[in-house]
All heavy atoms as an XYZ file, in Angstrom:
717
protein
N     105.775     95.755     83.156
C     105.662     94.640     84.092
C     107.170     94.572     84.715
O     108.153     94.527     84.068
C     105.364     93.400     83.286
C     104.658     92.450     84.223
S     103.871     91.189     83.251
C     104.241     91.559     81.661
N     107.134     94.512     86.029
C     108.478     94.449     86.787
C     108.456     93.391     87.860
O     107.512     93.338     88.643
C     108.630     95.831     87.359
C     110.010     95.972     88.014
O     110.757     95.105     88.000
N     110.269     97.224     88.356
N     109.411     92.468     87.795
C     109.519     91.371     88.802
C     109.684     92.018     90.194
O     109.369     91.297     91.193
C     110.565     90.458     88.387
C     110.532     89.245     89.332
S     111.915     88.061     88.876
C     111.672     86.824     90.097
N     110.290     93.147     90.161
C     110.512     93.736     91.553
C     109.278     94.063     92.252
O     109.268     94.154     93.502
C     111.337     95.036     91.376
C     112.738     94.705     90.799
C     113.483     95.992     90.555
C     113.593     93.766     91.711
N     108.185     94.103     91.560
C     106.855     94.432     92.195
C     105.963     93.209     92.364
O     104.919     93.311     92.920
C     106.052     95.517     91.419
C     106.721     96.840     91.361
C     105.840     97.833     90.553
C     106.473     99.173     90.549
N     105.700    100.234     89.886
N     106.475     92.037     91.909
C     105.621     90.898     91.949
C     105.657     90.301     93.447
O     106.553     90.345     94.116
C     106.257     89.713     91.132
N     104.416     89.932     93.846
C     104.162     89.263     95.126
C     104.676     90.108     96.328
O     105.267     89.645     97.235
C     104.927     87.890     95.123
C     104.140     86.885     94.204
O     102.897     86.832     94.075
N     104.970     86.039     93.624
N     104.380     91.323     96.348
C     104.670     92.251     97.348
C     103.376     92.878     98.005
O     102.369     92.947     97.176
C     105.520     93.396     96.956
C     106.878     92.863     96.464
C     107.854     94.005     96.140
N     108.229     94.712     97.333
C     108.912     95.749     97.406
N     109.324     96.393     96.228
N     109.130     96.426     98.521
N     103.371     93.222     99.180
C     102.213     93.807     99.805
C     102.371     95.314     99.884
O     103.557     95.819     99.987
C     102.069     93.187    101.147
C     101.595     91.788    101.199
C     102.322     90.721    100.756
C     100.208     91.197    101.476
N     101.599     89.497    100.856
C     100.330     89.886    101.253
C      99.172     91.818    101.957
C      99.290     89.050    101.489
C      98.089     90.972    102.192
C      98.195     89.645    101.859
N     101.346     96.037    100.059
C     101.314     97.405    100.123
C     100.038     97.839    100.912
O      99.245     96.948    101.368
C     101.265     98.148     98.829
C     100.088     97.859     98.104
C      99.970     98.692     96.789
C      98.515     98.388     96.195
N      98.229     99.471     95.279
N      99.859     99.097    101.272
C      98.641     99.581    101.852
C      97.452     99.301    100.871
O      97.723     99.408     99.646
C      98.786    101.076    102.300
C      99.578    101.435    103.275
C      99.737    102.940    103.455
C      99.279    100.765    104.568
N      96.323     98.891    101.346
C      95.378     98.420    100.323
C      94.646     99.531     99.643
O      94.523    100.679    100.168
C      94.373     97.745    101.213
C      94.530     98.288    102.639
C      96.021     98.656    102.700
N      94.174     99.222     98.398
C      93.320    100.070     97.629
C      91.837     99.614     97.990
O      91.588     98.535     97.907
C      93.587     99.956     96.226
C      92.713    100.924     95.393
C      93.159    100.795     93.915
C      92.174     99.975     93.225
N      92.446     99.817     91.822
N      91.057    100.602     98.502
C      89.756    100.296     98.991
C      88.726    100.704     97.781
O      88.823    101.747     97.398
C      89.426    101.002    100.222
C      88.005    100.654    100.757
C      90.454    100.680    101.259
N      87.768     99.711     97.580
C      86.741    100.106     96.690
C      85.369     99.613     97.289
O      85.350     98.698     98.105
C      86.883     99.545     95.273
O      87.022     98.098     95.372
N      84.312    100.327     96.922
C      83.109    100.011     97.549
C      82.068     99.827     96.383
O      82.057    100.532     95.398
C      82.596    101.290     98.368
C      81.286    101.143     98.995
C      81.073    100.407    100.117
C      80.170    101.734     98.456
C      79.854    100.203    100.743
C      78.964    101.615     98.982
C      78.732    100.819    100.127
N      81.212     98.861     96.561
C      80.187     98.483     95.584
C      78.738     98.305     96.237
O      78.687     97.962     97.404
C      80.529     97.149     94.891
C      81.846     97.203     94.144
C      82.116     95.882     93.548
N      83.390     95.805     92.946
C      84.135     94.773     92.885
N      83.774     93.579     93.238
N      85.366     94.838     92.250
N      77.899     98.618     95.445
C      76.410     98.500     95.876
C      75.720     97.719     94.843
O      75.638     98.134     93.655
C      75.730     99.750     96.184
C      74.278     99.616     96.675
C      73.650    100.879     96.888
C      72.258    100.753     97.274
N      71.549    102.038     97.473
N      75.361     96.452     95.080
C      74.661     95.551     94.168
C      73.260     95.774     94.103
O      72.611     96.060     95.042
C      74.926     94.083     94.464
C      76.489     93.758     94.495
N      77.221     93.609     93.319
C      77.346     93.531     95.604
C      78.432     93.276     93.610
N      78.450     93.280     95.030
N      72.724     95.605     92.844
C      71.194     95.686     92.715
C      70.586     94.444     93.327
O      71.175     93.362     93.382
C      70.962     95.743     91.260
C      71.246     97.077     90.653
C      70.913     97.192     89.161
C      71.302     98.455     88.586
N      70.965     98.464     87.147
N      69.418     94.578     93.961
C      68.827     93.539     94.566
C      68.132     92.498     93.579
O      67.514     92.894     92.596
C      67.618     94.106     95.510
C      67.038     93.013     96.383
C      66.030     93.684     97.288
C      65.566     92.630     98.237
N      64.581     93.190     99.215
N      68.552     91.250     93.773
C      67.957     90.175     92.960
C      67.056     89.300     93.878
O      67.034     89.388     95.121
C      69.106     89.245     92.364
C      69.779     89.942     91.315
O      69.353     90.884     90.696
N      70.928     89.451     90.922
N      66.237     88.509     93.248
C      65.367     87.633     94.039
C      66.110     86.600     94.901
O      65.736     86.343     96.028
C      64.403     87.005     93.145
C      63.261     86.261     93.762
C      62.284     85.843     92.671
C      61.101     85.114     93.312
N      60.147     84.639     92.320
N      67.077     86.014     94.311
C      67.791     84.936     95.015
C      69.182     85.352     95.697
O      69.929     84.479     96.061
C      68.081     83.813     94.118
C      66.828     83.173     93.535
O      65.802     83.162     94.199
N      66.790     82.769     92.204
N      69.394     86.623     95.767
C      70.615     87.091     96.235
C      70.600     87.303     97.772
O      69.505     87.512     98.466
C      70.984     88.441     95.562
S      72.634     88.610     95.239
N      71.797     87.302     98.463
C      71.955     87.581     99.783
C      71.200     86.716    100.729
O      70.306     87.141    101.576
C      71.606     89.085    100.185
C      72.178     90.032     99.117
C      73.579     90.240     99.038
C      71.618     90.822     98.229
N      73.864     91.052     98.017
C      72.639     91.517     97.580
C      70.242     91.111     97.909
C      72.317     92.387     96.523
C      69.976     91.981     96.891
C      71.004     92.631     96.165
N      71.532     85.464    100.686
C      70.871     84.592    101.551
C      71.671     84.691    102.959
O      71.013     84.302    103.982
C      70.924     83.113    101.007
C      70.136     82.914     99.839
C      70.095     81.528     99.336
C      69.200     81.471     98.119
N      69.165     80.131     97.535
N      72.832     85.074    102.958
C      73.595     85.282    104.190
C      73.698     86.806    104.376
O      73.796     87.583    103.510
C      74.995     84.631    104.011
C      75.035     83.240    103.835
C      76.453     82.592    103.776
C      76.385     81.132    103.567
N      77.794     80.628    103.370
N      73.757     87.104    105.699
C      73.826     88.444    106.061
C      75.229     89.062    105.902
O      75.413     90.240    105.502
C      73.423     88.708    107.553
C      73.257     90.044    107.974
C      72.122     90.888    107.733
C      74.126     90.825    108.675
N      72.351     92.083    108.194
C      73.528     92.074    108.771
C      75.395     90.693    109.209
C      74.223     93.137    109.449
C      76.025     91.655    109.812
C      75.433     92.884    109.959
N      76.281     88.301    106.363
C      77.637     88.767    106.232
C      78.486     87.721    105.657
O      78.392     86.553    105.973
C      78.154     89.130    107.671
C      79.600     89.523    107.684
C      80.032     90.763    107.257
C      80.556     88.604    108.008
C      81.350     91.227    107.298
C      81.973     88.952    108.035
C      82.245     90.272    107.640
N      79.402     88.027    104.605
C      80.249     87.101    103.985
C      81.600     87.744    103.899
O      81.783     88.955    103.564
C      79.735     86.766    102.531
C      80.714     85.789    101.903
C      78.337     86.231    102.608
N      82.685     86.971    104.181
C      84.058     87.361    103.924
C      84.764     86.402    103.181
O      84.738     85.162    103.406
C      84.777     87.458    105.434
C      86.199     87.705    105.219
C      86.698     88.946    104.798
C      87.150     86.708    105.623
C      88.073     89.195    104.712
C      88.443     87.008    105.432
C      89.011     88.153    105.035
N      85.317     86.778    101.997
C      86.042     85.915    101.110
C      87.384     86.568    100.793
O      87.683     87.784    100.810
C      85.309     85.812     99.797
C      84.017     85.088     99.898
O      83.996     84.033    100.650
O      83.045     85.523     99.259
N      88.413     85.684    100.647
C      89.662     86.056    100.211
C      90.141     85.375     98.850
O      89.873     84.255     98.721
C      90.752     85.710    101.240
C      90.662     86.524    102.482
C      91.832     86.240    103.418
N      91.885     84.950    103.786
C      92.857     84.462    104.560
N      93.784     85.144    105.078
N      92.782     83.181    104.740
N      90.665     86.131     97.904
C      91.038     85.631     96.659
C      92.528     86.070     96.349
O      93.054     86.867     97.037
C      90.040     86.108     95.470
C      88.668     85.680     95.693
C      87.718     86.500     96.178
C      88.332     84.360     95.458
C      86.384     86.047     96.297
C      86.963     83.848     95.574
C      86.066     84.813     96.003
O      84.797     84.349     96.193
N      92.976     85.652     95.264
C      94.333     85.924     94.749
C      95.387     85.684     95.821
O      96.267     86.525     96.088
C      94.359     87.397     94.347
C      95.458     87.709     93.238
C      96.659     87.951     93.573
C      95.279     87.887     91.871
N      97.420     88.307     92.461
C      96.486     88.279     91.401
C      94.169     87.729     91.003
C      96.725     88.366     90.076
C      94.434     87.938     89.645
C      95.735     88.341     89.186
N      95.475     84.575     96.437
C      96.458     84.218     97.454
C      96.248     85.037     98.618
O      97.241     85.210     99.315
N      95.071     85.467     98.968
C      94.883     86.236    100.222
C      95.108     87.764     99.924
O      95.083     88.481    101.003
N      95.324     88.107     98.776
C      95.599     89.659     98.529
C      94.454     90.440     98.207
O      94.472     91.696     98.124
C      96.701     89.724     97.430
C      97.939     89.314     97.932
C      99.078     89.537     96.916
N     100.351     89.222     97.377
C     100.984     88.099     97.280
N     100.395     87.143     96.724
N     102.180     87.876     97.831
N      93.275     89.799     97.969
C      91.997     90.597     97.716
C      90.988     90.107     98.792
O      90.704     88.854     98.935
C      91.371     90.097     96.356
C      91.935     90.854     95.177
C      91.307     90.259     93.839
C      91.707     92.258     95.096
N      90.548     91.071     99.550
C      89.603     90.730    100.646
C      88.283     91.296    100.316
O      88.114     92.524     99.963
C      90.059     91.300    101.963
C      91.358     90.743    102.475
C      92.149     89.730    101.955
C      91.925     91.084    103.749
N      93.244     89.515    102.658
C      93.084     90.263    103.861
C      91.651     91.920    104.728
C      93.953     90.298    104.880
C      92.471     92.010    105.823
C      93.561     91.213    105.966
N      87.191     90.422    100.328
C      85.839     90.932    100.001
C      85.023     90.788    101.218
O      84.865     89.748    101.872
C      85.189     90.032     98.974
C      85.745     90.322     97.604
C      86.761     89.572     97.112
C      85.140     91.216     96.682
C      87.365     89.761     95.916
C      85.657     91.490     95.446
C      86.673     90.611     94.973
O      87.161     90.906     93.786
N      84.429     91.933    101.867
C      83.559     92.048    102.870
C      82.215     92.367    102.291
O      82.028     93.422    101.692
C      83.997     93.092    103.904
C      85.271     92.799    104.567
C      86.338     93.468    104.091
C      85.324     92.067    105.746
C      87.701     93.170    104.690
C      86.568     91.805    106.408
C      87.704     92.405    105.821
N      81.237     91.459    102.478
C      79.822     91.653    101.984
C      78.875     91.669    103.012
O      78.771     90.712    103.856
C      79.574     90.606    100.984
O      80.557     90.541     99.924
C      78.220     90.921    100.249
N      78.127     92.801    103.122
C      77.012     92.929    104.104
C      75.733     93.227    103.309
O      75.609     94.369    102.830
C      77.290     94.065    105.202
C      78.533     93.628    105.967
C      76.129     94.130    106.156
C      79.057     94.696    106.823
N      74.833     92.284    103.219
C      73.736     92.372    102.401
C      74.081     92.785    100.972
O      74.748     92.037    100.324
C      72.663     93.322    102.954
C      72.053     92.982    104.290
C      71.031     91.944    104.021
N      70.493     91.458    105.268
C      69.305     91.228    105.510
N      68.407     91.492    104.616
N      69.008     90.691    106.720
N      73.666     93.961    100.408
C      74.068     94.272     99.046
C      75.185     95.239     98.990
O      75.544     95.719     97.908
C      72.828     94.785     98.427
C      72.268     96.042     98.977
C      71.037     96.511     98.198
N      70.136     97.238     99.102
C      69.139     97.839     98.666
N      68.741     97.799     97.467
N      68.283     98.443     99.624
N      75.825     95.550    100.110
C      76.978     96.364    100.014
C      78.263     95.523    100.123
O      78.417     94.623    100.964
C      76.931     97.348    101.160
C      75.738     98.148    101.191
C      74.665     97.981    102.092
C      75.601     99.288    100.301
C      73.529     98.661    102.086
C      74.463     99.996    100.329
C      73.495     99.777    101.172
N      79.287     95.930     99.370
C      80.590     95.184     99.341
C      81.794     96.079     99.345
O      81.824     97.046     98.708
C      80.606     94.276     98.149
C      81.824     93.440     98.059
C      81.801     92.598     96.828
O      81.740     93.017     95.712
N      81.876     91.253     97.049
N      82.761     95.846    100.233
C      83.874     96.505    100.368
C      85.093     95.609     99.932
O      85.173     94.464    100.412
C      84.211     97.125    101.697
C      85.399     97.965    101.736
S      85.945     98.726    103.291
C      85.071     97.865    104.544
N      85.932     96.075     99.028
C      86.990     95.272     98.546
C      88.316     95.916     98.979
O      88.528     97.101     98.718
C      87.091     95.096     97.014
C      88.218     94.254     96.533
C      85.672     94.488     96.581
N      89.228     95.121     99.623
C      90.573     95.665     99.959
C      91.508     94.979     99.033
O      91.655     93.675     99.051
C      90.872     95.491    101.395
C      89.973     96.082    102.459
C      90.407     95.604    103.863
C      90.083     97.573    102.339
N      92.291     95.730     98.264
C      93.197     95.114     97.303
C      94.592     95.352     97.767
O      95.101     96.592     97.776
C      93.004     95.812     95.981
C      93.745     95.242     94.831
O      94.524     94.244     95.079
O      93.629     95.689     93.758
N      95.373     94.346     98.211
C      96.731     94.526     98.684
C      97.759     94.287     97.636
O      98.932     94.171     97.918
C      96.949     93.529     99.849
C      96.165     93.904    101.117
C      95.012     93.358    101.318
C      96.738     94.774    102.012
C      94.327     93.644    102.496
C      95.991     95.153    103.124
C      94.821     94.530    103.506
N      97.367     94.024     96.304
C      98.307     93.608     95.394
C      99.141     94.924     95.010
O      98.603     95.993     94.814
C      97.529     93.098     94.097
C      96.890     91.811     94.397
C      96.012     91.349     93.181
N      95.084     92.417     92.915
C      94.235     92.350     91.781
N      94.220     91.452     90.935
N      93.296     93.316     91.630
N     100.363     94.610     94.633
C     101.277     95.688     94.194
C     101.161     95.912     92.689
O     100.948     97.062     92.249
C     102.761     95.405     94.504
C     103.694     96.363     94.233
S     103.692     97.667     95.399
C     105.397     98.099     95.546
N     101.106     94.862     91.964
C     101.052     94.878     90.445
C     100.394     93.554     90.101
O     101.117     92.578     90.018
C     102.404     95.097     89.773
S     102.354     95.146     88.097
N      99.143     93.550     89.744
C      98.506     92.287     89.403
C      99.133     91.543     88.162
O      99.081     90.399     88.204
C      97.036     92.780     89.123
C      96.741     94.137     89.885
C      98.180     94.671     89.847
N      99.475     92.411     87.200
C     100.049     91.699     85.951
C     101.411     91.075     86.362
O     101.681     89.853     85.904
C     100.257     92.708     84.950
C      99.046     93.235     84.262
C      99.417     94.377     83.308
C      98.239     92.171     83.519
N     102.251     91.689     87.147
C     103.568     91.078     87.605
C     103.255     89.834     88.395
O     103.976     88.788     88.353
C     104.315     92.016     88.368
N     102.170     89.809     89.255
C     101.805     88.571     90.024
C     101.348     87.506     89.124
O     101.750     86.264     89.461
C     100.757     88.864     91.005
C     101.139     89.766     92.202
O     102.447     89.862     92.359
O     100.390     90.336     92.907
N     100.769     87.740     88.030
C     100.372     86.732     87.106
C     101.533     86.017     86.373
O     101.639     84.861     86.113
C      99.296     87.189     86.131
C      97.897     87.367     86.749
S      96.722     87.610     85.528
C      97.125     89.106     84.717
N     102.439     86.962     86.010
C     103.673     86.497     85.221
C     104.593     85.855     86.086
O     105.187     84.765     85.704
C     104.349     87.669     84.346
C     105.594     87.291     83.746
C     103.367     88.204     83.412
N     104.865     86.295     87.223
C     105.818     85.770     88.211
C     105.006     85.289     89.454
O     105.113     85.918     90.507
C     106.822     86.761     88.629
C     107.573     87.461     87.460
C     107.283     88.768     87.209
C     108.395     86.678     86.631
C     107.852     89.420     86.031
C     109.097     87.325     85.527
C     108.738     88.637     85.341
O     109.386     89.184     84.239
N     104.250     84.243     89.470
C     103.491     83.818     90.572
C     104.218     83.342     91.787
O     103.701     83.464     92.871
C     102.547     82.775     90.065
C     103.301     82.213     88.926
C     104.111     83.289     88.321
N     105.506     82.886     91.648
C     106.178     82.438     92.866
C     107.383     83.205     93.001
O     108.398     82.678     93.641
C     106.634     80.966     92.550
O     107.334     80.816     91.401
N     107.394     84.471     92.733
C     108.513     85.253     93.047
C     108.756     85.512     94.520
O     107.739     85.810     95.266
C     108.404     86.709     92.394
N     109.959     85.444     95.002
C     110.249     85.526     96.319
C     111.059     86.731     96.591
O     111.589     87.458     95.662
C     111.027     84.361     96.957
O     112.212     84.219     96.247
C     110.198     83.028     96.671
N     111.345     87.197     97.900
C     112.199     88.309     98.115
C     113.648     88.096     97.588
O     114.208     89.074     97.092
C     112.239     88.523     99.667
C     112.886     89.758    100.167
C     112.685     90.011    101.614
C     113.228     91.329    102.031
N     113.044     91.476    103.438
N     114.159     86.916     97.657
C     115.455     86.604     97.095
C     115.580     86.801     95.714
O     116.455     87.249     95.043
C     115.915     85.147     97.486
C     116.171     84.885     99.048
C     114.882     84.649     99.805
O     113.844     84.420     99.262
N     114.943     84.747    101.125
N     114.453     86.345     94.928
C     114.335     86.489     93.467
C     114.442     87.993     93.098
O     115.045     88.448     92.167
C     113.197     85.805     92.863
C     113.135     84.314     93.028
O     114.212     83.828     93.215
O     112.064     83.746     93.034
N     113.643     88.763     93.834
C     113.535     90.179     93.450
C     114.848     90.838     93.887
O     115.378     91.767     93.106
C     112.522     90.928     94.357
C     111.083     90.484     93.899
C     110.036     91.343     94.528
N     110.039     91.310     95.946
C     109.384     90.409     96.780
N     108.620     89.546     96.218
N     109.452     90.581     98.021
N     115.580     90.486     94.903
C     116.915     91.079     95.196
C     117.962     90.689     94.172
O     118.805     91.472     93.863
C     117.319     90.705     96.617
O     117.605     89.304     96.760
N     117.842     89.444     93.595
C     118.867     88.988     92.575
C     118.543     89.813     91.322
O     119.660     90.160     90.720
C     118.600     87.526     92.294
N     117.338     90.026     90.961
C     117.073     90.904     89.764
C     117.550     92.304     89.965
O     118.192     92.929     89.008
C     115.589     90.875     89.438
C     115.193     91.765     88.381
C     115.147     89.447     89.007
N     117.334     92.861     91.124
C     117.831     94.179     91.445
C     119.462     94.323     91.327
O     119.910     95.215     90.729
C     117.280     94.514     92.782
C     117.478     96.064     93.090
C     116.845     96.404     94.542
C     116.870     97.827     94.758
N     116.229     98.047     96.046
N     120.057     93.320     91.831
C     121.532     93.328     91.793
C     121.879     93.159     90.357
O     122.949     93.667     89.935
C     122.209     92.174     92.629
C     121.897     92.381     94.163
O     121.726     93.616     94.512
O     121.883     91.462     94.883
N     121.311     92.264     89.499
C     121.662     92.060     88.202
C     121.401     93.237     87.283
O     122.133     93.620     86.346
C     120.934     90.815     87.514
N     120.468     94.119     87.609
C     120.157     95.310     86.927
C     121.233     96.447     87.077
O     121.473     97.306     86.290
C     118.803     95.908     87.355
C     117.618     95.135     86.665
O     117.769     94.545     85.711
N     116.533     95.305     87.384
N     122.066     96.275     88.090
C     123.096     97.247     88.420
C     124.197     97.096     87.358
O     124.962     98.052     86.896
C     123.738     97.005     89.794
C     122.852     97.451     90.943
C     123.455     97.092     92.203
C     122.630     97.374     93.303
N     123.273     97.044     94.620
N     124.370     95.753     86.819
C     125.437     95.505     85.863
C     125.018     95.645     84.451
O     125.842     95.448     83.565
C     126.046     94.213     86.231
C     126.595     94.074     87.606
C     125.856     93.213     88.452
C     127.721     94.706     87.953
C     126.369     93.068     89.791
C     128.121     94.650     89.257
C     127.466     93.807     90.203
O     127.973     93.743     91.429
N     123.766     95.848     84.232
C     123.330     95.968     82.795
C     123.426     97.339     82.203
O     123.232     98.178     82.829
C     121.911     95.363     82.582
C     121.719     93.831     82.937
C     120.246     93.575     82.780
C     122.503     93.169     81.898
């Protein structure tokens, strides 16, 4: 786990899912949801779902949820002296 990777954006990892049909599922034709502070995007069309994952390191985001660019640069500078 590295704080330098916490709360950073990158090119998304794309995954595709096909859900099995249920009786009460898919009342809406198109659904767009965002989770994890806007870093996970879910596009759902009927039973097909595409997920765009913009997270750099999910574990680092959980441990350091409010890491900023200044925090990461301070840790990077401190690592030079260790």
